[in-house]
C-alpha positions in Angstrom: 113.9 156.0 118.2 114.9 154.1 121.6 113.5 150.5 119.9 115.2 151.1 116.6 118.9 152.1 119.0 117.9 148.8 120.9 117.2 146.4 117.9 121.1 147.3 115.9 122.9 147.0 118.9 121.3 143.6 120.1 121.7 142.0 116.3 125.3 143.8 116.0 127.7 140.4 115.6 124.4 137.7 116.0 125.1 136.6 112.0 126.0 133.2 112.7 122.3 131.9 111.3 120.6 132.9 107.9 117.3 134.2 107.7 116.6 131.8 104.9 117.0 129.1 107.2 114.4 127.1 109.1 115.4 126.0 112.2 114.3 122.6 113.4 113.3 122.7 116.9 115.5 122.0 120.0 115.3 118.4 121.8 114.1 120.3 125.4 111.1 119.3 126.9 110.2 121.5 129.4 111.0 124.7 127.4 108.8 124.7 124.2 110.7 123.8 121.3 108.5 125.2 118.5 108.5 128.1 120.1 112.5 128.3 120.5 112.6 127.7 116.8 110.1 130.3 115.3 111.7 132.5 118.2 115.8 131.9 116.5 113.6 132.5 113.0 112.2 135.9 114.2 116.2 137.0 115.4 117.9 135.6 112.4 115.6 138.0 110.5 116.2 141.2 113.1 112.8 140.8 114.3 112.9 144.7 116.2 110.1 143.4 118.8 112.8 140.7 120.5 115.5 143.2 120.1 115.2 144.1 124.3 114.7 140.7 125.4 117.7 139.1 123.0 119.4 141.7 124.6 119.1 141.8 128.3 119.6 137.8 127.8 123.3 138.5 126.3 123.5 140.9 128.9 122.9 138.2 131.5 125.0 135.4 129.2 127.9 137.9 129.4 128.3 138.0 132.5 127.9 134.7 133.3 131.4 133.4 131.5 133.5 135.4 134.3 131.5 133.4 136.7 133.3 130.8 138.4 131.7 127.2 138.2 129.6 126.6 141.5 130.4 123.0 143.0 128.9 121.0 145.8 132.5 121.2 147.1 132.4 124.7 148.4 130.0 124.4 150.6 131.0 125.5 154.1 129.0 122.6 156.0 129.2 118.9 155.6 126.3 116.3 155.6 125.4 113.6 157.5 126.9 111.4 155.4 129.9 113.4 155.5 131.0 113.4 151.9 130.6 116.9 150.5 130.0 115.2 147.6 126.3 114.9 149.1 123.7 117.8 148.1 122.3 119.4 151.5 120.2 121.4 152.5 117.6 122.3 154.8 114.3 123.5 155.9 113.9 127.1 155.3 110.8 127.5 157.2 112.0 125.9 160.2 113.7 127.5 163.5 115.4 127.1 167.1 112.6 125.9 169.0 113.0 129.0 172.4 111.7 126.9 174.6 114.4 124.2 174.3 118.4 125.2 175.7 119.1 123.9 172.4 116.5 125.3 170.6 115.7 121.5 168.9 113.7 120.0 167.5 113.8 123.3 165.1 110.3 124.2 164.5 108.0 125.2 161.8 106.6 129.5 161.0 105.2 128.8 158.0 107.3 131.1 154.9 109.2 132.6 157.5 113.0 132.0 156.0 115.2 131.5 157.9 118.8 133.1 156.8 120.6 129.9 158.8 119.3 127.8 155.9 120.9 129.4 153.1 123.9 129.6 154.9 126.7 126.7 153.9 124.2 124.2 151.6 124.3 123.8 148.6 120.7 125.2 147.8 121.4 128.7 146.2 124.4 127.4 144.2 122.0 124.6 142.5 119.2 127.0 142.1 122.3 129.9 140.1 123.9 127.0 138.2 120.0 125.9 137.0 119.6 129.6 135.7 123.1 130.0 134.4 123.0 126.9 132.3 119.6 127.8 131.0 120.8 131.4 130.3 123.9 130.5 128.6 122.1 127.8 126.6 119.5 130.0 125.2 122.0 132.8 124.4 123.5 129.7 122.5 121.0 128.4 120.4 119.3 132.1 119.5 123.0 133.4 118.9 125.4 130.4 117.9 127.9 132.1 119.7 130.7 129.4 121.4 131.7 131.0 124.2 128.2 130.7 125.4 128.1 126.8 124.7 131.8 126.5 126.4 131.0 128.3 129.5 127.4 125.9 129.6 129.2 123.0 129.6 132.4 124.0 131.8 130.0 124.5 134.5 128.1 121.3 133.9 131.0 119.2 133.7 131.9 120.7 137.2 128.9 120.3 138.8 127.6 116.9 137.4 130.9 115.0 135.4 134.2 116.3 137.0 135.2 113.7 139.8 137.1 116.1 142.0 133.8 118.5 141.9 130.9 116.6 140.8 127.8 116.1 142.8 126.2 112.6 144.3 123.0 112.0 142.2 120.5 112.1 145.3 119.0 114.9 147.4 119.0 112.2 150.6 120.4 115.2 152.8 118.0 117.8 151.1 115.7 120.2 153.6 116.2 118.5 156.5 115.0 119.8 160.3 117.7 120.1 163.3 116.7 117.9 165.9 114.6 116.1 163.4 115.2 114.4 160.6 118.7 114.6 157.7 116.6 115.2 154.7 112.7 115.0 154.0 110.6 114.3 150.8 109.9 118.1 150.3 113.6 118.1 149.2 113.5 117.1 146.2 111.6 120.5 145.5 115.7 121.3 145.2 116.1 119.6 141.8 114.2 122.2 139.8 117.4 123.6 138.4 118.0 119.8 137.0 115.2 120.8 134.6 116.8 123.6 133.5 120.1 122.8 133.5 119.3 119.5 131.3 116.9 121.5 128.9 119.5 124.2 128.8 122.4 121.7 127.7 120.1 120.2 124.8 120.0 123.6 123.7 123.7 122.8 122.8 123.8 120.3 120.3 125.7 121.1 117.8 128.5 123.0 118.8 131.7 122.0 119.8 132.0 122.4 123.4 129.6 119.7 124.4 130.3 116.4 122.3 128.2 113.1 122.6 130.3 112.3 125.0 129.6 114.7 127.4 126.1 114.2 127.1 126.1 110.4 127.6 128.0 110.8 130.6 125.4 113.9 132.0 122.4 111.0 131.1 124.0 108.7 133.3 124.0 111.0 135.9 120.4 111.6 135.4 120.2 107.7 135.1 120.7 107.7 138.2 119.5 110.1 139.7 115.5 109.3 138.4 116.1 105.9 139.7 116.8 107.9 143.4 113.8 110.2 143.1 111.2 107.1 142.0 112.3 104.5 144.0 113.4 106.4 147.2 111.3 107.2 150.3 111.8 110.7 149.7 110.2 110.8 146.4 107.2 108.2 147.4 106.0 110.8 150.1 107.0 113.6 147.9 104.5 112.1 144.6 102.1 111.6 147.3 101.7 115.3 148.2 99.0 117.0 146.9 99.3 120.7 147.4 102.4 122.2 145.1 105.2 119.7 145.7 103.4 116.4 144.0 102.5 118.7 140.8 106.3 119.5 141.1 107.4 116.6 141.7 104.9 114.9 138.5 106.3 117.8 136.3 110.3 116.8 137.6 109.7 113.0 137.2 108.1 113.7 133.6 110.8 116.4 132.1 113.5 113.8 133.2 111.8 110.3 131.4 111.7 112.1 128.6 115.2 112.9 128.4 116.4 109.8 129.2 113.6 107.9 126.4 111.4 106.7 129.1 108.5 107.5 127.3 106.5 104.8 128.6 107.0 105.9 132.6 106.2 109.0 131.2 103.3 108.4 129.9 102.1 106.4 133.2 102.7 109.5 135.2 101.0 111.9 132.8 98.1 110.6 133.1 97.6 110.8 137.1 98.1 114.3 136.1 94.7 114.9 135.6 93.9 114.0 139.0 96.5 117.2 140.4 93.8 119.6 138.1 91.2 117.9 139.9 92.0 118.3 143.2 93.7 121.3 143.5 91.8 123.6 141.7 88.1 124.4 142.5 85.6 125.8 139.7 85.9 129.3 140.2 89.4 128.6 140.2 90.7 129.1 143.4 93.6 127.0 144.6 92.1 126.5 148.8 95.6 124.7 149.4 97.8 128.0 148.4 95.8 130.2 149.4 95.8 128.3 152.4 99.6 129.4 152.6 100.6 132.6 154.4 101.9 134.3 151.0 99.9 132.4 149.3 99.5 134.9 146.1 103.7 133.7 145.6 102.4 129.9 146.3 99.1 130.2 144.4 101.6 131.5 140.8 104.3 129.0 141.5 101.4 126.1 142.0 100.2 126.9 138.7 104.0 127.2 137.3 104.3 123.8 137.8 100.7 122.8 136.1 101.6 124.6 133.2 105.2 122.8 132.6 103.4 119.6 133.8 101.3 120.2 131.0 103.8 121.2 128.8 105.2 117.8 129.7 102.8 115.7 129.4 102.3 117.1 125.3 105.3 114.8 124.6 103.5 111.4 125.9 100.3 112.5 123.9 98.6 113.9 126.8 96.7 117.2 126.4 96.1 118.9 130.3 95.0 121.9 128.3 91.9 120.7 127.2 90.8 118.8 130.6 88.2 119.9 132.7 86.1 118.2 135.1 82.2 118.2 134.9 82.3 121.5 137.1 84.4 123.3 135.5 87.6 122.8 136.9 90.6 123.1 134.7 93.9 125.3 134.0 92.1 128.3 132.1 89.1 128.7 135.5 92.8 129.0 137.8 94.7 131.8 135.4 91.2 133.5 135.1 91.0 133.6 138.4 94.4 135.1 138.9 94.4 137.7 135.7 92.3 141.0 137.7 95.2 140.5 140.3 97.7 140.9 138.0 97.0 144.7 138.4 99.2 145.6 141.9 95.7 147.8 142.7 93.7 145.2 142.8 93.9 144.3 146.8 94.6 140.3 147.0 91.7 138.8 148.7 93.5 137.9 151.9 97.1 139.7 153.2 100.0 137.8 153.1 103.2 138.0 154.8 104.7 139.8 152.1 103.6 140.9 149.2 105.1 139.1 145.9 105.4 141.3 142.2 102.2 140.8 140.3 103.6 140.7 136.5 105.0 136.8 137.5 101.5 136.0 136.1 102.6 137.6 132.6 104.7 134.4 132.0 102.0 132.6 132.5 99.5 134.8 130.4 101.9 134.8 127.9 101.5 130.8 126.8 97.9 130.7 127.8 96.9 132.9 124.7 98.5 130.8 122.8 96.1 127.8 124.0 93.4 128.9 125.3 90.6 131.6 123.8 89.5 132.9 127.2 89.0 136.3 127.0 89.9 137.5 130.6 92.5 136.0 130.2 93.6 137.2 126.8 92.4 140.8 127.4 94.6 140.5 131.2 98.3 140.1 129.4 97.0 142.3 126.2 96.7 145.5 128.8 100.1 144.8 131.3 102.4 143.2 128.7 102.9 146.5 127.5 106.7 148.1 126.5 108.0 148.0 130.5 108.2 144.2 130.1 110.1 144.3 126.8 113.2 142.7 127.7 111.5 140.4 129.9 112.6 136.4 128.8 109.0 135.2 128.4 108.9 136.3 125.0 111.6 134.5 123.7 110.5 131.9 125.7 106.8 131.6 123.8 107.3 133.2 120.4 104.2 136.2 121.9 104.0 138.5 118.4 
């Protein structure tokens, strides 16, 4: 009965798309275009299975309609350049050195976040912005309700385009360490919200709130950032990273290249992505570089999220990472199979982490994987844990799970 009521509430007033309309896949790259089109068609036919997830999405999007736009100009601190338009963040795991009078240079305490790093900087705002634009773009694409597109456009204008509030397109001062440097290659991890934002804005195609002129201006911003991230010293250092940083670098840069229509660039980077799998995953599926961390479950998931996104964007240039395997069995399926037993919160993780992470973080990975692999352990795990308690989760809208 509860599910039926949710379906009625959810689909009331969502009638902008005809049930006979077969939507074209949107021009997204890190999201699954075909899955989104299939989900929108199911929603047009009032599929009750999607009602809880759609209701949750709309609730989140409705709250964002009242949200003041984020801007780099709002931060309390000033970047080393003296220009607030420049993005600023500090390395989260660095703390004052108790052995020095002024605490400098800061020293690393792995996976222990210094709250000072989140104060007066841009990292939290940028993360919230990316999530918000993706939420609003998805809500608009699935419902056709213009207020969602209008708000997403306002957020994008404020952060990227309006001269008075826009961020300059580089991350020179990202994840700096006090007493050591003004910014690091690892700070490029901070631009992951730009992936969410660009796919979110792509979902606004056809909306009068986001014009071709707006899109052209956003592409110019991304083009400048793409040049910086691929040519700067920081970008070169991050591209060479062997752990999750390298995975996320490739996933991001391929995405930006595709957004800009630079498919040759995307293909060149994607052609080396096989090495990420071959060097990061053991034949039994372990990820040694991530398991070595003090929050190892979190980082195993984080790297897999990057690798699956990397596989998603690489398909746009006809490179299939899902089918790749080394002769001794290093592949994406092996990594997911290793993680599968730990979807059960009662199953002890192989090591004691500094902080336990929610085990249901694995479900979106399995929701995608069951459409791409016939591995029994992955399928069985997903069916066991993807029950009604997760019916409102967004992965129902992103991966078209039956």
